[in-house]
C-alpha positions in Angstrom: -19.8 -8.8 10.3 -16.6 -7.9 12.2 -15.1 -4.3 12.0 -11.8 -4.2 12.8 -8.6 -2.2 12.5 -6.6 -3.1 8.9 -3.4 -5.3 9.5 -0.4 -6.0 6.7 -2.1 -9.2 5.5 -5.1 -7.2 4.3 -3.1 -5.3 2.0 -3.4 -7.0 -1.2 -6.9 -7.3 -0.6 -7.2 -3.4 0.3 -5.4 -2.6 -3.0 -8.2 -4.9 -4.9 -11.0 -2.6 -3.3 -9.1 0.3 -4.4 -8.7 -1.2 -7.9 -12.9 -2.0 -7.9 -13.0 2.2 -6.7 -10.9 3.6 -9.2 -13.2 1.2 -12.1 -16.2 2.7 -10.3 -14.5 6.3 -10.8 -13.9 5.6 -14.1 -10.1 6.1 -13.4 -8.6 2.5 -13.7 -5.1 3.3 -15.0 -4.7 5.6 -11.8 -4.0 3.3 -9.4 -0.2 3.1 -9.7 1.1 2.6 -6.3 2.4 -1.1 -5.5 1.9 -3.4 -2.7 5.3 -3.1 -1.2 4.5 0.7 -1.2 1.3 0.3 0.1 2.4 -1.9 3.0 5.1 0.4 4.2 2.8 3.3 4.5 0.5 1.7 6.3 2.8 -0.9 8.4 6.1 0.7 8.2 8.3 2.0 10.6 6.6 5.4 10.2 2.9 4.4 8.9 1.0 7.6 7.3 -2.5 5.8 6.7 -4.7 3.8 9.3 -7.8 1.7 8.2 -10.7 -0.1 9.2 -11.9 -3.1 7.5 -15.3 -5.0 7.0 -14.7 -8.5 7.3 -17.3 -11.8 7.2 -16.7 -15.3 6.8 -12.7 -14.0 6.7 -13.3 -12.5 3.6 -12.8 -8.3 3.7 -16.0 -6.8 2.1 -15.4 -3.1 2.8 -12.5 -0.7 4.0 -11.9 3.3 5.4 -8.8 4.8 5.0 -7.9 7.4 6.9 -4.4 9.6 7.5 -4.1 12.7 9.7 -4.8 16.0 8.2 -3.4 19.6 10.1 -5.4 22.6 9.7 -3.7 25.9 10.3 -7.8 27.0 11.3 -8.7 24.0 13.4 -5.8 21.5 13.9 -5.7 17.9 13.4 -9.0 16.5 11.8 -8.9 13.2 10.0 -8.7 13.2 6.6 -11.1 10.0 4.6 -9.2 9.0 1.8 -11.4 6.4 0.6 -14.5 4.2 2.4 -16.1 1.8 0.2 -18.0 -1.9 0.3 -17.3 -4.0 -2.9 -20.1 -3.6 -4.9 -21.8 -7.3 -4.2 -21.9 -6.6 -0.5 -23.7 -3.2 -0.8 -26.9 -2.1 1.1 -26.4 -4.1 3.8 -25.2 -1.4 6.3 -22.0 -2.1 5.9 -20.7 1.6 5.2 -22.4 2.5 8.0 -20.5 0.4 10.1 -17.2 1.7 9.0 -18.5 5.2 8.9 -19.3 5.0 12.6 -16.2 3.6 13.7 -14.5 6.5 11.9 -16.6 8.9 14.0 -15.9 6.9 17.5 -11.8 6.4 16.2 -11.7 10.6 15.4 -13.4 11.2 19.1 -10.8 8.8 20.9 -8.3 10.8 19.1 -9.6 14.0 19.9 -9.6 15.1 16.0 -11.7 18.1 15.7 -13.5 16.4 12.4 -13.8 14.5 9.6 -12.7 15.7 6.3 -13.0 13.8 2.6 -14.1 14.2 -1.4 -16.6 12.8 -3.3 -17.4 13.1 -6.5 -20.2 15.2 -7.9 -21.6 12.6 -9.7 -21.8 9.8 -7.1 -24.9 10.4 -5.7 -25.7 7.4 -3.9 -22.0 8.5 -1.6 -24.0 11.9 -1.7 -26.8 10.4 -0.2 -25.0 8.3 2.2 -22.9 11.0 3.7 -26.0 13.7 4.1 -27.2 11.1 6.6 -24.4 12.2 8.6 -25.5 16.2 8.2 -22.5 16.1 6.5 -21.6 19.9 4.8 -20.3 20.1 0.9 -18.5 23.0 0.1 -18.7 24.4 -3.5 -16.2 26.7 -3.0 -12.7 24.5 -2.7 -11.2 23.4 -6.1 -9.4 20.4 -5.9 -5.2 20.8 -7.4 -2.5 18.7 -7.3 1.2 18.8 -8.7 2.4 15.3 -9.9 6.0 14.3 -8.9 
């Protein structure tokens, strides 16, 4: 298993995995990003996301995608948008390899922490995050505006 930085050529496969995640999270129609926008956002002149992929035999089996979040209280933090290992490759420690690489990245970039969300019903993910002594904050409510 190789953990490496994502490259532009990985984007079609990453979007396949994003769709797999959306199906798992019972929201398959919510993925509306185009490949062109996805590629430009990660590999254009002003990237807004970065990712690591888990690859075996030239097949991307998982990824972790993040961006920089700024907290007026804490400063720069890594925001983990998605971490996913394709269903058939789960249980092999790939998620741990990706999470451990994210932690290294956050430390190298002097971020003061990593923040993310998890659906309250996603017990496998919650149990995975508990292994990292993650704090779960029930006080905050997700808010968004669609444009």
